[in-house]
VOBA-1610 file (N, C-alpha, C; in pm, whole numbers, padded with zeros to 5 digits, always signed):
BEGIN
Met-01916+01857+01726Met-01787+01724+01813Met-01699+01735+01640Thr-01557+01742+01677Thr-01483+01749+01592Thr-01432+01601+01545Arg-01448+01600+01438Arg-01399+01446+01316Arg-01313+01449+01391Gly-01306+01270+01361Gly-01218+01214+01364Gly-01038+01263+01278Arg-00916+01166+01334Arg-00835+01238+01198Arg-00845+01156+01048Arg-00790+01227+01001Arg-00875+01127+00807Arg-00682+01054+00813Ile-00654+00910+00854Ile-00604+00843+00810Ile-00492+00748+00611Gly-00486+00751+00582Gly-00409+00669+00519Gly-00338+00594+00560Leu-00358+00464+00495Leu-00246+00317+00511Leu-00246+00235+00424Leu-00077+00242+00404Leu-00070+00188+00250Leu-00033+00090+00311Gly+00012-00028+00303Gly+00032-00196+00307Gly+00073-00241+00285Gly+00200-00316+00271Gly+00309-00415+00228Gly+00434-00511+00261Ser+00532-00548+00187Ser+00635-00570+00256Ser+00752-00503+00213Phe+00712-00401+00126Phe+00832-00221+00146Phe+00963-00328+00127Asn+00977-00406+00009Asn+01066-00528+00040Asn+01112-00517-00130Pro+01209-00424-00147Pro+01242-00232-00069Pro+01109-00149-00033Ala+01170-00074+00061Ala+01098+00041-00003Ala+01172+00119-00087His+01080+00204-00164His+01105+00298-00248His+01024+00500-00252Glu+01137+00516-00369Glu+01048+00590-00401Glu+00919+00659-00425Gly+00888+00545-00513Gly+00759+00522-00590Gly+00618+00500-00452His+00635+00498-00322His+00576+00439-00216His+00580+00641-00190Arg+00659+00667-00164Arg+00662+00799-00132Arg+00555+00908-00262His+00544+00848-00386His+00497+00987-00431His+00329+00931-00402Val+00345+00782-00393Val+00174+00694-00366Val+00141+00833-00265Ser+00219+00814-00177Ser+00171+00844-00016Ser+00140+01037-00045Leu+00258+01101-00072Leu+00250+01245-00117Leu+00126+01332-00172Gln+00094+01220-00266Gln-00019+01225-00356Gln-00088+01178-00296Ala-00181+01088-00197Ala-00228+01077-00112Ala-00257+01187+00000Leu-00216+01196+00059Leu-00138+01335+00156Leu-00244+01482+00095Arg-00211+01464-00045Arg-00268+01605-00138Arg-00415+01568-00192Arg-00448+01479-00237Arg-00575+01454-00277Arg-00694+01363-00237Leu-00643+01328-00050Leu-00745+01264-00008Leu-00786+01331+00078Gly-00679+01481+00126Gly-00696+01568+00223Gly-00682+01493+00346Leu-00568+01383+00385Leu-00574+01296+00445Leu-00456+01369+00580Asp-00448+01352+00708Asp-00357+01408+00813Asp-00242+01365+00803Glu-00220+01206+00801Glu-00131+01155+00787Glu-00071+01003+00675Val+00004+00985+00649Val-00031+00800+00564Val+00065+00701+00684Trp+00033+00618+00648Trp+00103+00547+00775Trp+00149+00437+00644Trp+00266+00377+00649Trp+00320+00293+00636Trp+00346+00103+00728Leu+00199+00083+00644Leu+00217-00078+00738Leu+00284-00171+00626Val+00474-00160+00725Val+00542-00263+00663Val+00479-00447+00709Ser+00491-00474+00656Ser+00447-00665+00730Ser+00549-00767+00673Pro+00529-00808+00883Pro+00636-00887+00888Pro+00660-01025+00780Gln+00517-01027+00689Gln+00481-01129+00547Gln+00395-01186+00518Asn+00446-01128+00376Asn+00303-01120+00311Asn+00256-01226+00329Pro+00123-01299+00319Pro+00055-01454+00321Pro+00069-01495+00160Leu+00144-01361+00062Leu+00043-01437-00095Leu+00237-01400-00141Lys+00333-01370-00028Lys+00487-01389-00120Lys+00600-01499-00004Pro+00669-01538-00058Pro+00676-01599-00118Pro+00827-01592+00013Ala+00811-01636+00142Ala+00938-01620+00238Ala+01105-01574+00191Ala+01085-01628+00113Ala+01273-01640-00009Ala+01294-01522-00085Gly+01374-01481-00063Gly+01421-01288-00114Gly+01346-01259-00021Met+01298-01198+00065Met+01269-01178+00176Met+01323-01147+00244Ala+01386-00965+00266Ala+01526-00942+00331Ala+01416-00923+00541Pro+01548-00902+00554Pro+01438-00944+00722Pro+01380-00812+00770Phe+01211-00862+00887Phe+01195-00662+00873Phe+01252-00630+00948Ala+01327-00557+01015Ala+01367-00503+01132Ala+01429-00360+00985Glu+01557-00464+00859Glu+01587-00414+00764Glu+01512-00357+00651Arg+01417-00407+00708Arg+01295-00340+00589Arg+01208-00181+00637Ile+01230-00198+00753Ile+01117-00098+00822Ile+01254-00007+00868Glu+01376-00001+00823Glu+01456+00087+00848Glu+01440+00185+00753Ala+01451+00092+00704Ala+01476+00158+00507Ala+01340+00178+00544Ala+01237+00164+00500Ala+01125+00268+00495Ala+01138+00370+00601Arg+01202+00390+00657Arg+01176+00462+00732Arg+01319+00590+00670Arg+01378+00556+00655Arg+01489+00672+00572Arg+01425+00673+00447Val+01370+00605+00416Val+01280+00707+00236Val+01170+00760+00221Ala+01082+00717+00355Ala+01004+00818+00419Ala+01055+00986+00394Arg+01103+01027+00494Arg+01171+01169+00503Arg+00991+01289+00438His+00957+01272+00530His+00862+01332+00591His+00790+01341+00672Pro+00728+01449+00750Pro+00656+01429+00910Pro+00523+01365+00914Arg+00511+01385+00799Arg+00296+01343+00800Arg+00302+01152+00734Ile+00415+01112+00648Ile+00483+00950+00606Ile+00538+00923+00731Arg+00461+00822+00803Arg+00472+00732+00909Arg+00514+00610+00902Pro+00603+00494+00856Pro+00603+00392+00848Pro+00619+00252+00982Ser+00552+00179+01005Ser+00460+00178+01137Ser+00447-00012+01153Asp+00558-00069+01248Asp+00512-00228+01319Asp+00439-00297+01394Leu+00343-00173+01305Leu+00184-00225+01367Leu+00133-00394+01371Glu+00159-00398+01215Glu+00082-00555+01214Glu+00218-00646+01276Gln+00324-00633+01335Gln+00408-00705+01378Gln+00381-00719+01537Arg+00345-00594+01573Arg+00272-00567+01719Arg+00117-00642+01707Leu+00025-00547+01634Leu-00053-00627+01672Leu-00122-00837+01626Gly+00012-00834+01569Gly-00002-01000+01532Gly-00071-01066+01412Thr-00132-00967+01316Thr-00222-00986+01186Thr-00103-00995+01089Arg-00173-01055+00999Arg-00046-01203+00845Arg-00221-01099+00802Phe-00347-01031+00764Phe-00420-01063+00677Phe-00475-00883+00649Thr-00479-00851+00566Thr-00558-00715+00572Thr-00625-00670+00664Phe-00770-00745+00613Phe-00877-00770+00658Phe-00863-00809+00897Asp-00801-00885+00871Asp-00753-00850+01105Asp-00710-00708+01106Thr-00581-00658+01053Thr-00599-00547+01065Thr-00701-00461+01049Leu-00694-00365+00937Leu-00821-00393+00974Leu-00858-00338+01037Arg-00967-00457+01087Arg-01062-00435+01119Arg-01031-00385+01339Arg-00894-00486+01369Arg-00837-00426+01448Arg-00789-00315+01514Leu-00765-00201+01307Leu-00752-00033+01343Leu-00811+00008+01412Arg-01004-00010+01372Arg-01076+00002+01285Arg-01112+00053+01551Arg-01096-00090+01548Arg-01044-00138+01719Arg-01038-00027+01820Arg-00920-00028+01737Arg-00825+00078+01853Arg-00811+00224+01863Phe-00877+00279+01802Phe-00838+00419+01750Phe-01006+00433+01633Pro-01081+00395+01754Pro-01251+00442+01691Pro-01257+00564+01622Arg-01160+00661+01683Arg-01256+00783+01641Arg-01186+00857+01519Val-01095+00781+01462Val-01036+00781+01360Val-01058+00765+01220Arg-01083+00846+01068Arg-01089+00812+00974Arg-01005+00720+00901Phe-00977+00615+00858Phe-00877+00498+00745Phe-00941+00547+00686Val-00868+00548+00582Val-00808+00513+00435Val-00726+00415+00359Trp-00727+00303+00334Trp-00696+00185+00287Trp-00640+00267+00132Ile-00474+00223+00089Ile-00492+00343-00048Ile-00365+00167-00121Ile-00411+00139-00201Ile-00343+00066-00336Ile-00314+00073-00452Gly-00266+00028-00482Gly-00222+00003-00660Gly-00321-00013-00711Ala-00347-00029-00790Ala-00396-00044-00908Ala-00396-00226-00959Asp-00241-00210-00987Asp-00241-00361-00989Asp-00262-00427-00892Asn-00328-00463-00697Asn-00377-00475-00647Asn-00535-00476-00596Leu-00579-00407-00700Leu-00673-00466-00722Leu-00725-00549-00865Val-00650-00531-00846Val-00595-00679-00982Val-00637-00796-00891Gln-00525-00793-00816Gln-00525-00912-00768Gln-00600-00937-00605Leu-00715-00876-00596Leu-00742-00842-00492Leu-00851-01024-00446Pro-00891-00985-00534Pro-01005-01139-00568Pro-01020-01313-00415Arg-00790-01282-00490Arg-00682-01389-00388Arg-00685-01343-00263Trp-00727-01259-00221Trp-00726-01167-00100Trp-00799-01240+00038His-00767-01241+00163His-00838-01340+00269His-00920-01212+00271Arg-01045-01287+00254Arg-01216-01233+00271Arg-01219-01074+00251Trp-01150-01060+00032Trp-01136-00949+00038Trp-01286-00852+00020Gln-01359-00897+00005Gln-01509-00847-00003Gln-01509-00747+00144Asp-01448-00841+00232Asp-01480-00751+00402Asp-01402-00586+00357Ile-01346-00662+00328Ile-01225-00578+00337Ile-01294-00486+00274Leu-01332-00446+00185Leu-01396-00310+00158Leu-01446-00245+00222Arg-01606-00316+00287Arg-01672-00263+00403Arg-01609-00258+00543Leu-01478-00268+00543Leu-01388-00149+00634Leu-01303-00013+00655Ala-01316-00051+00543Ala-01230+00126+00485Ala-01306+00161+00377Pro-01305+00269+00373Pro-01299+00332+00253Pro-01174+00298+00156Val-01163+00285+00010Val-01057+00227-00046Val-00922+00314-00148Ala-00922+00409-00186Ala-00774+00476-00314Ala-00725+00416-00392Val-00744+00394-00482Val-00742+00310-00607Val-00597+00395-00715Phe-00427+00378-00662Phe-00412+00476-00732Phe-00321+00399-00906Asp-00345+00518-00955Asp-00307+00426-01109Asp-00105+00391-01131Arg-00165+00259-01199Arg-00036+00205-01157Arg+00013+00150-01356Pro+00111+00190-01400Pro+00191+00180-01518Pro+00116+00036-01582Thr+00001-00020-01700Thr+00000-00092-01720Thr-00093-00211-01627Tyr-00178-00137-01521Tyr-00214-00228-01443Tyr-00366-00146-01538Ser-00438-00047-01467Ser-00508+00057-01429Ser-00675-00034-01515Arg-00638-00050-01630Arg-00742-00115-01727Arg-00816-00226-01726Ala-00718-00272-01679Ala-00756-00448-01568Ala-00791-00424-01446Ala-00797-00348-01346Ala-00807-00299-01256Ala-00973-00259-01230Leu-00989-00151-01407Leu-01106-00122-01382Leu-01203-00170-01435Ser-01136-00304-01463Ser-01299-00330-01509Ser-01325-00543-01493Gly-01214-00537-01383Gly-01225-00655-01352Gly-01326-00639-01274Lys-01322-00745-01209Lys-01404-00832-01055Lys-01432-00732-00985Val-01323-00685-00862Val-01329-00579-00770Val-01426-00449-00810Ala-01433-00362-00906Ala-01489-00309-00939Ala-01560-00299-01015Gln-01620-00461-01046Gln-01760-00504-01139Gln-01817-00450-01078Arg-01817-00578-00868Arg-01901-00605-00767Arg-01918-00519-00711Phe-01816-00379-00715Phe-01872-00236-00637Phe-01884-00126-00736Arg-01924-00178-00859Arg-01966-00050-00906Arg-02020+00043-00895Ala-02116+00040-00758Ala-02207+00167-00785Ala-02145+00143-00605Cys-02084+00173-00561Cys-01944+00229-00469Cys-01842+00291-00510Arg-01793+00322-00619Arg-01702+00405-00669Arg-01803+00579-00703Leu-01646+00645-00670Leu-01685+00788-00626Leu-01604+00842-00687Pro-01619+00939-00786Pro-01591+01011-00915Pro-01465+01083-00864Ala-01345+01121-00981Ala-01235+01136-00864Ala-01215+01279-00827His-01366+01407-00861His-01355+01526-00799His-01321+01493-00734Gln-01386+01391-00636Gln-01491+01398-00511Gln-01383+01312-00400Ser-01227+01297-00436Ser-01107+01259-00379Ser-01117+01294-00197Arg-01146+01371-00278Arg-01139+01430-00051Arg-01248+01404+00025Thr-01329+01428-00013Thr-01448+01308+00084Thr-01484+01144+00114Leu-01419+01122+00036Leu-01386+00945+00021Leu-01337+00888+00230Ala-01283+01032+00295Ala-01229+01005+00436Ala-01361+00939+00472Asp-01454+01025+00470Asp-01575+01065+00519Asp-01679+00971+00441Arg-01683+00845+00390Arg-01782+00797+00308Arg-01812+00699+00375Ala-01898+00633+00439Ala-01909+00480+00440Ala-01859+00358+00404Ala-01784+00321+00452Ala-01769+00204+00382Ala-01898+00105+00366Pro-01862+00025+00171Pro-01814+00018+00034Pro-01794+00168+00027Ala-01661+00210+00034Ala-01702+00270-00092Ala-01550+00352-00163Trp-01560+00352-00302Trp-01359+00390-00311Trp-01298+00456-00442Cys-01260+00518-00456Cys-01196+00588-00585Cys-01110+00598-00641Phe-01116+00600-00829Phe-00976+00568-00896Phe-00920+00659-00870Ile-00776+00701-00855Ile-00675+00829-00857Ile-00549+00852-00997Ala-00585+00923-01054Ala-00543+00859-01192Ala-00412+01000-01155Gly-00354+00974-01245Gly-00201+01145-01227Gly-00068+01138-01241Ala+00050+01160-01225Ala+00100+01193-01228Ala+00158+00964-01150Arg+00302+00897-01258Arg+00313+00817-01210Arg+00453+00787-01239His+00471+00747-01082His+00611+00674-01066His+00658+00531-01091Pro+00792+00521-01154Pro+00811+00425-01212Pro+00877+00324-01173Ala+00841+00338-01046Ala+01020+00210-00930Ala+00906+00136-00880Ser+00972+00000-00884Ser+00982-00079-00860Ser+00993-00180-00763Ala+00974-00222-00644Ala+00981-00297-00590Ala+01133-00455-00656Thr+00999-00555-00725Thr+01086-00580-00828Thr+01170-00542-00864Ala+01129-00456-00971Ala+01342-00429-01034Ala+01400-00373-00958Ile+01392-00347-00835Ile+01503-00314-00761Ile+01585-00461-00704Arg+01490-00536-00668Arg+01586-00613-00582Arg+01623-00684-00745Glu+01571-00695-00876Glu+01681-00812-00942Glu+01766-00725-01022Gly+01804-00541-01012Gly+01925-00522-00999Gly+02031-00482-00931Arg+01946-00534-00795Arg+02053-00551-00668Arg+02137-00651-00726Gly+02031-00773-00752Gly+02093-00940-00731Gly+02176-00959-00894Lys+02129-00910-00953Lys+02257-00885-01147Lys+02370-00803-01104Lys+02359-00674-01002Lys+02523-00582-00936Lys+02557-00704-00880Ala+02487-00818-00766Ala+02602-00871-00656Ala+02661-00996-00765Arg+02617-01019-00846Arg+02609-01124-00972Arg+02742-01115-01033Ala+02644-01016-01097Ala+02824-00938-01135Ala+02948-00841-01088Asn+02966-00915-00953Asn+03127-00858-00872Asn+03110-00960-00840Val+03075-01120-00798Val+03114-01174-00763Val+03240-01225-00931Val+03148-01221-01028Val+03238-01250-01145Val+03358-01177-01174Asn+03356-01031-01050Asn+03482-00998-01124Asn+03583-01046-01045Lys+03538-01008-00900Lys+03644-01143-00798Lys+03700-01199-00845Arg+03648-01309-00888Arg+03703-01378-00985Arg+03865-01393-00968Pro+03911-01454-00973Pro+04076-01423-00965Pro+04072-01476-01181Arg+04182-01431-01250Arg+04136-01478-01380Arg+04249-01578-01388Ser+04348-01691-01444Ser+04350-01757-01548Ser+04538-01727-01609
//
C-alpha cells in the first residue's frame, strides 16, 4: 500500500502574507519531508479583531504572490468548509482526505497562546504538530502549559522527518534559521507610511 501524501498545514490570517511564512514553509518541506504545504487563509481568526483585517480576497491574492513555489499552496479551504476553529478544520480535512498525512505547522508564539484556542488539547490529538522557532517566544513555548502537558509526545529534532508518519498526539520543535518578518510590524509600517503621506499632502499656509 502506498503511503498517503504528506501535507503541512500552516493556518492564519495572513494579514498580510510575508516572507516569514514562505521561510517557515520551505523549512517545513525540507525538515519534515513534506510533499506540499497548504496555507489555510482564515476568513476571520476568532481570536483577532475584525477591525484592521484586510478583505479575504485581498489577503489570499497576496498570499499567492508571496508563496512563489509549486509546493506551497495558499488555499481558501476554511472559507469553503465554513469552519472558524482549527479543531473543526482539521477534523473536516481528515474526513475529506482520509489517506493524506497532515502535519499542523505553528510558530512558537502560537504554542504559547494555544490554551486559549477552542478544544486545544483535541487539536493535538487530530494531527502531529511541528513547532517552529520564533524570536523571543521559544523559551516560553518549551516551558509552557502545552509542552508540559504533552511532554511525553515530543520527538527529538533529528526524528522530524518521521513526524508525518506518527500517530497523534506527537510534536516536534524545529530550531534553526529564523526570519524577522512580522505581519504586525508590516501593518504598523504601512500605517506610519500612510499617516506620513497624509501629513505631506496637507497644504502649507
